[in-house]
N, CA, C and O atoms as a GROMACS GRO file, in nm:
protein
  344
    1MET      N    1  10.588  12.701   9.275
    1MET     CA    2  10.493  12.650   9.372
    1MET      C    3  10.363  12.612   9.300
    1MET      O    4  10.330  12.665   9.194
    2ASP      N    5  10.294  12.520   9.361
    2ASP     CA    6  10.167  12.475   9.305
    2ASP      C    7  10.054  12.524   9.396
    2ASP      O    8  10.046  12.484   9.512
    3PRO      N    9   9.966  12.611   9.345
    3PRO     CA   10   9.861  12.666   9.430
    3PRO      C   11   9.768  12.560   9.488
    3PRO      O   12   9.705  12.584   9.592
    4ALA      N   13   9.758  12.444   9.425
    4ALA     CA   14   9.672  12.339   9.477
    4ALA      C   15   9.728  12.275   9.603
    4ALA      O   16   9.654  12.213   9.680
    5GLN      N   17   9.858  12.290   9.626
    5GLN     CA   18   9.923  12.225   9.740
    5GLN      C   19   9.975  12.319   9.847
    5GLN      O   20   9.996  12.277   9.961
    6GLY      N   21   9.996  12.444   9.814
    6GLY     CA   22  10.056  12.535   9.910
    6GLY      C   23  10.207  12.526   9.904
    6GLY      O   24  10.263  12.461   9.816
    7GLU      N   25  10.274  12.592   9.998
    7GLU     CA   26  10.419  12.598   9.997
    7GLU      C   27  10.486  12.484  10.073
    7GLU      O   28  10.602  12.453  10.047
    8GLN      N   29  10.414  12.419  10.166
    8GLN     CA   30  10.472  12.311  10.245
    8GLN      C   31  10.372  12.197  10.257
    8GLN      O   32  10.251  12.218  10.252
    9ASP      N   33  10.425  12.075  10.274
    9ASP     CA   34  10.336  11.962  10.294
    9ASP      C   35  10.308  11.944  10.443
    9ASP      O   36  10.350  12.025  10.526
   10LYS      N   37  10.237  11.838  10.477
   10LYS     CA   38  10.198  11.817  10.617
   10LYS      C   39  10.317  11.788  10.708
   10LYS      O   40  10.303  11.788  10.831
   11TYR      N   41  10.435  11.763  10.650
   11TYR     CA   42  10.557  11.739  10.727
   11TYR      C   43  10.648  11.862  10.725
   11TYR      O   44  10.765  11.854  10.763
   12ASP      N   45  10.594  11.977  10.681
   12ASP     CA   46  10.666  12.104  10.672
   12ASP      C   47  10.780  12.103  10.571
   12ASP      O   48  10.873  12.183  10.582
   13ARG      N   49  10.774  12.013  10.472
   13ARG     CA   50  10.874  12.013  10.365
   13ARG      C   51  10.832  12.113  10.258
   13ARG      O   52  10.713  12.126  10.228
   14LEU      N   53  10.927  12.183  10.203
   14LEU     CA   54  10.901  12.280  10.098
   14LEU      C   55  10.854  12.206   9.972
   14LEU      O   56  10.915  12.109   9.930
   15LEU      N   57  10.746  12.253   9.914
   15LEU     CA   58  10.693  12.196   9.790
   15LEU      C   59  10.724  12.292   9.677
   15LEU      O   60  10.678  12.407   9.677
   16ALA      N   61  10.800  12.246   9.580
   16ALA     CA   62  10.836  12.332   9.467
   16ALA      C   63  10.872  12.246   9.348
   16ALA      O   64  10.917  12.132   9.362
   17TYR      N   65  10.850  12.301   9.229
   17TYR     CA   66  10.900  12.239   9.107
   17TYR      C   67  11.036  12.301   9.080
   17TYR      O   68  11.053  12.422   9.091
   18VAL      N   69  11.133  12.216   9.044
   18VAL     CA   70  11.269  12.264   9.022
   18VAL      C   71  11.315  12.224   8.883
   18VAL      O   72  11.316  12.106   8.847
   19TRP      N   73  11.353  12.324   8.805
   19TRP     CA   74  11.403  12.300   8.669
   19TRP      C   75  11.552  12.328   8.665
   19TRP      O   76  11.602  12.417   8.734
   20THR      N   77  11.623  12.252   8.583
   20THR     CA   78  11.765  12.276   8.560
   20THR      C   79  11.779  12.387   8.456
   20THR      O   80  11.680  12.429   8.396
   21ALA      N   81  11.900  12.433   8.436
   21ALA     CA   82  11.926  12.539   8.338
   21ALA      C   83  11.885  12.499   8.197
   21ALA      O   84  11.847  12.583   8.116
   22ASP      N   85  11.891  12.368   8.167
   22ASP     CA   86  11.853  12.323   8.033
   22ASP      C   87  11.703  12.290   8.022
   22ASP      O   88  11.659  12.238   7.919
   23GLY      N   89  11.627  12.319   8.126
   23GLY     CA   90  11.482  12.304   8.120
   23GLY      C   91  11.426  12.172   8.167
   23GLY      O   92  11.306  12.150   8.157
   24ALA      N   93  11.511  12.082   8.219
   24ALA     CA   94  11.463  11.954   8.271
   24ALA      C   95  11.399  11.973   8.408
   24ALA      O   96  11.453  12.045   8.492
   25LEU      N   97  11.288  11.909   8.431
   25LEU     CA   98  11.220  11.915   8.560
   25LEU      C   99  11.279  11.808   8.652
   25LEU      O  100  11.257  11.689   8.631
   26THR      N  101  11.355  11.850   8.753
   26THR     CA  102  11.424  11.755   8.840
   26THR      C  103  11.326  11.667   8.918
   26THR      O  104  11.356  11.550   8.944
   27ASN      N  105  11.212  11.722   8.956
   27ASN     CA  106  11.112  11.642   9.028
   27ASN      C  107  11.072  11.521   8.944
   27ASN      O  108  11.062  11.409   8.995
   28GLN      N  109  11.048  11.544   8.816
   28GLN     CA  110  11.007  11.437   8.726
   28GLN      C  111  11.118  11.334   8.711
   28GLN      O  112  11.092  11.214   8.713
   29SER      N  113  11.241  11.380   8.695
   29SER     CA  114  11.354  11.290   8.681
   29SER      C  115  11.369  11.201   8.805
   29SER      O  116  11.397  11.082   8.793
   30THR      N  117  11.350  11.259   8.922
   30THR     CA  118  11.358  11.183   9.047
   30THR      C  119  11.256  11.069   9.048
   30THR      O  120  11.289  10.956   9.083
   31VAL      N  121  11.133  11.099   9.008
   31VAL     CA  122  11.027  10.999   9.005
   31VAL      C  123  11.053  10.896   8.895
   31VAL      O  124  11.033  10.776   8.916
   32GLU      N  125  11.098  10.942   8.778
   32GLU     CA  126  11.126  10.850   8.666
   32GLU      C  127  11.232  10.747   8.701
   32GLU      O  128  11.227  10.634   8.651
   33HIS      N  129  11.328  10.784   8.786
   33HIS     CA  130  11.434  10.692   8.824
   33HIS      C  131  11.399  10.610   8.949
   33HIS      O  132  11.482  10.533   8.998
   34GLY      N  133  11.278  10.627   8.999
   34GLY     CA  134  11.232  10.549   9.113
   34GLY      C  135  11.285  10.598   9.246
   34GLY      O  136  11.280  10.524   9.344
   35HIS      N  137  11.335  10.720   9.252
   35HIS     CA  138  11.391  10.772   9.377
   35HIS      C  139  11.290  10.855   9.456
   35HIS      O  140  11.326  10.918   9.555
   36GLY      N  141  11.168  10.855   9.413
   36GLY     CA  142  11.062  10.926   9.483
   36GLY      C  143  10.930  10.903   9.411
   36GLY      O  144  10.926  10.840   9.305
   37GLN      N  145  10.825  10.952   9.470
   37GLN     CA  146  10.694  10.943   9.406
   37GLN      C  147  10.616  11.070   9.435
   37GLN      O  148  10.627  11.129   9.542
   38GLY      N  149  10.539  11.110   9.339
   38GLY     CA  150  10.458  11.230   9.357
   38GLY      C  151  10.330  11.195   9.429
   38GLY      O  152  10.260  11.100   9.392
   39THR      N  153  10.300  11.272   9.530
   39THR     CA  154  10.173  11.252   9.599
   39THR      C  155  10.114  11.388   9.633
   39THR      O  156  10.185  11.480   9.675
   40GLY      N  157   9.987  11.399   9.614
   40GLY     CA  158   9.918  11.523   9.648
   40GLY      C  159   9.837  11.508   9.774
   40GLY      O  160   9.756  11.594   9.806
   41TYR      N  161   9.860  11.400   9.847
   41TYR     CA  162   9.784  11.372   9.968
   41TYR      C  163   9.635  11.383   9.943
   41TYR      O  164   9.562  11.444  10.021
   42GLY      N  165   9.591  11.322   9.832
   42GLY     CA  166   9.449  11.320   9.799
   42GLY      C  167   9.401  11.438   9.715
   42GLY      O  168   9.284  11.444   9.680
   43LYS      N  169   9.490  11.531   9.684
   43LYS     CA  170   9.453  11.646   9.603
   43LYS      C  171   9.524  11.638   9.467
   43LYS      O  172   9.639  11.594   9.459
   44ASP      N  173   9.455  11.679   9.363
   44ASP     CA  174   9.521  11.691   9.234
   44ASP      C  175   9.614  11.812   9.237
   44ASP      O  176   9.586  11.910   9.305
   45TYR      N  177   9.722  11.804   9.162
   45TYR     CA  178   9.814  11.916   9.151
   45TYR      C  179   9.859  11.925   9.006
   45TYR      O  180   9.833  11.834   8.927
   46ALA      N  181   9.927  12.031   8.970
   46ALA     CA  182   9.958  12.061   8.831
   46ALA      C  183  10.029  11.946   8.758
   46ALA      O  184  10.000  11.922   8.641
   47MET      N  185  10.119  11.878   8.823
   47MET     CA  186  10.199  11.774   8.758
   47MET      C  187  10.156  11.632   8.797
   47MET      O  188  10.229  11.537   8.772
   48SER      N  189  10.039  11.616   8.858
   48SER     CA  190   9.998  11.485   8.910
   48SER      C  191   9.996  11.377   8.803
   48SER      O  192  10.047  11.267   8.827
   49SER      N  193   9.939  11.403   8.687
   49SER     CA  194   9.932  11.297   8.585
   49SER      C  195  10.072  11.265   8.531
   49SER      O  196  10.100  11.149   8.500
   50THR      N  197  10.158  11.363   8.519
   50THR     CA  198  10.295  11.341   8.473
   50THR      C  199  10.372  11.256   8.572
   50THR      O  200  10.439  11.160   8.534
   51PHE      N  201  10.362  11.290   8.701
   51PHE     CA  202  10.434  11.216   8.803
   51PHE      C  203  10.376  11.076   8.822
   51PHE      O  204  10.451  10.981   8.848
   52GLU      N  205  10.245  11.061   8.810
   52GLU     CA  206  10.184  10.927   8.822
   52GLU      C  207  10.234  10.836   8.710
   52GLU      O  208  10.266  10.720   8.735
   53ALA      N  209  10.240  10.888   8.588
   53ALA     CA  210  10.289  10.809   8.474
   53ALA      C  211  10.435  10.773   8.494
   53ALA      O  212  10.475  10.660   8.466
   54ALA      N  213  10.515  10.867   8.541
   54ALA     CA  214  10.658  10.842   8.565
   54ALA      C  215  10.676  10.736   8.674
   54ALA      O  216  10.763  10.650   8.663
   55SER      N  217  10.595  10.742   8.778
   55SER     CA  218  10.603  10.646   8.887
   55SER      C  219  10.564  10.506   8.839
   55SER      O  220  10.628  10.407   8.875
   56GLU      N  221  10.460  10.497   8.760
   56GLU     CA  222  10.416  10.366   8.707
   56GLU      C  223  10.524  10.305   8.618
   56GLU      O  224  10.547  10.184   8.622
   57GLN      N  225  10.590  10.389   8.540
   57GLN     CA  226  10.698  10.340   8.453
   57GLN      C  227  10.816  10.289   8.538
   57GLN      O  228  10.871  10.183   8.509
   58ALA      N  229  10.853  10.364   8.641
   58ALA     CA  230  10.962  10.322   8.730
   58ALA      C  231  10.927  10.190   8.799
   58ALA      O  232  11.013  10.103   8.813
   59LYS      N  233  10.802  10.176   8.842
   59LYS     CA  234  10.758  10.050   8.904
   59LYS      C  235  10.769   9.936   8.806
   59LYS      O  236  10.819   9.829   8.840
   60ALA      N  237  10.721   9.957   8.684
   60ALA     CA  238  10.724   9.853   8.582
   60ALA      C  239  10.866   9.808   8.550
   60ALA      O  240  10.891   9.692   8.518
   61GLU      N  241  10.960   9.903   8.558
   61GLU     CA  242  11.100   9.872   8.527
   61GLU      C  243  11.179   9.829   8.650
   61GLU      O  244  11.296   9.793   8.639
   62GLY      N  245  11.116   9.832   8.767
   62GLY     CA  246  11.183   9.791   8.891
   62GLY      C  247  11.297   9.883   8.929
   62GLY      O  248  11.402   9.837   8.974
   63LEU      N  249  11.278  10.013   8.913
   63LEU     CA  250  11.384  10.109   8.942
   63LEU      C  251  11.373  10.164   9.084
   63LEU      O  252  11.263  10.176   9.138
   64GLY      N  253  11.487  10.198   9.144
   64GLY     CA  254  11.493  10.267   9.272
   64GLY      C  255  11.411  10.200   9.381
   64GLY      O  256  11.436  10.085   9.417
   65LEU      N  257  11.313  10.273   9.432
   65LEU     CA  258  11.227  10.222   9.540
   65LEU      C  259  11.157  10.093   9.501
   65LEU      O  260  11.120  10.014   9.587
   66TRP      N  261  11.138  10.073   9.372
   66TRP     CA  262  11.061   9.961   9.321
   66TRP      C  263  11.150   9.844   9.283
   66TRP      O  264  11.105   9.752   9.215
   67ALA      N  265  11.276   9.844   9.326
   67ALA     CA  266  11.371   9.740   9.288
   67ALA      C  267  11.348   9.609   9.364
   67ALA      O  268  11.417   9.510   9.336
   68GLY      N  269  11.256   9.605   9.456
   68GLY     CA  270  11.224   9.481   9.527
   68GLY      C  271  11.334   9.436   9.619
   68GLY      O  272  11.389   9.516   9.696
   69GLN      N  273  11.367   9.312   9.611
   69GLN     CA  274  11.464   9.252   9.702
   69GLN      C  275  11.606   9.304   9.683
   69GLN      O  276  11.689   9.291   9.773
   70LYS      N  277  11.634   9.362   9.570
   70LYS     CA  278  11.769   9.412   9.543
   70LYS      C  279  11.816   9.509   9.651
   70LYS      O  280  11.933   9.510   9.687
   71TYR      N  281  11.724   9.592   9.702
   71TYR     CA  282  11.760   9.693   9.800
   71TYR      C  283  11.694   9.672   9.935
   71TYR      O  284  11.671   9.767  10.009
   72ARG      N  285  11.663   9.548   9.967
   72ARG     CA  286  11.595   9.525  10.095
   72ARG      C  287  11.688   9.560  10.211
   72ARG      O  288  11.810   9.550  10.201
   73ARG      N  289  11.629   9.599  10.317
   73ARG     CA  290  11.703   9.636  10.437
   73ARG      C  291  11.754   9.511  10.507
   73ARG      O  292  11.680   9.414  10.522
   74ARG      N  293  11.879   9.513  10.548
   74ARG     CA  294  11.935   9.397  10.617
   74ARG      C  295  11.941   9.424  10.767
   74ARG      O  296  11.958   9.537  10.811
   75SER      N  297  11.928   9.317  10.843
   75SER     CA  298  11.932   9.332  10.988
   75SER      C  299  12.075   9.364  11.033
   75SER      O  300  12.171   9.342  10.960
   76GLN      N  301  12.088   9.415  11.155
   76GLN     CA  302  12.219   9.447  11.210
   76GLN      C  303  12.307   9.322  11.219
   76GLN      O  304  12.426   9.328  11.189
   77SER      N  305  12.248   9.208  11.258
   77SER     CA  306  12.329   9.086  11.269
   77SER      C  307  12.378   9.041  11.131
   77SER      O  308  12.490   8.992  11.119
   78ALA      N  309  12.294   9.058  11.028
   78ALA     CA  310  12.337   9.022  10.893
   78ALA      C  311  12.449   9.115  10.846
   78ALA      O  312  12.541   9.071  10.777
   79LEU      N  313  12.441   9.241  10.883
   79LEU     CA  314  12.548   9.334  10.846
   79LEU      C  315  12.679   9.298  10.914
   79LEU      O  316  12.785   9.307  10.853
   80ARG      N  317  12.672   9.257  11.041
   80ARG     CA  318  12.795   9.218  11.112
   80ARG      C  319  12.858   9.094  11.050
   80ARG      O  320  12.981   9.080  11.050
   81ARG      N  321  12.776   9.004  10.996
   81ARG     CA  322  12.826   8.881  10.935
   81ARG      C  323  12.878   8.904  10.793
   81ARG      O  324  12.953   8.822  10.740
   82SER      N  325  12.839   9.013  10.731
   82SER     CA  326  12.875   9.034  10.592
   82SER      C  327  13.023   9.069  10.576
   82SER      O  328  13.088   9.113  10.671
   83SER      N  329  13.073   9.049  10.459
   83SER     CA  330  13.214   9.080  10.432
   83SER      C  331  13.237   9.230  10.418
   83SER      O  332  13.352   9.274  10.409
   84PHE      N  333  13.131   9.309  10.416
   84PHE     CA  334  13.145   9.453  10.402
   84PHE      C  335  13.172   9.522  10.533
   84PHE      O  336  13.219   9.637  10.533
   85SER      N  337  13.146   9.458  10.645
   85SER     CA  338  13.171   9.524  10.772
   85SER      C  339  13.313   9.496  10.816
   85SER      O  340  13.373   9.397  10.774
   86SER      N  341  13.368   9.583  10.900
   86SER     CA  342  13.506   9.566  10.942
   86SER      C  343  13.516   9.491  11.073
   86SER      O  344  13.627   9.468  11.122
   0.00000   0.00000   0.00000
C-alpha cells in the first residue's frame, strides 16, 4: 500500500503494488503495455514518476489504450454488418 493514497481510491478500488515471484512490478508492466495509467488523483505517490514515464512511453509507441483508431469502438449497426457477427 502507498500511504500517500490510502487503501482504496474514490471508486472503492483496492490500491496496491503487486510484485510477481521474480520481482517484477505488475502495475508497472500494465502501464508499460498501455493497458492502464497511473493516477494519484492530484497527489504524488511512491511510484508516480515511474508510472508517468511508463505511460508516456506507451503513448509514444501507440500501445494498448494509446493505439488510436486500431481499437476504436464500433457501433452496434457496424457490428451487425461485420463478418464477425453471426
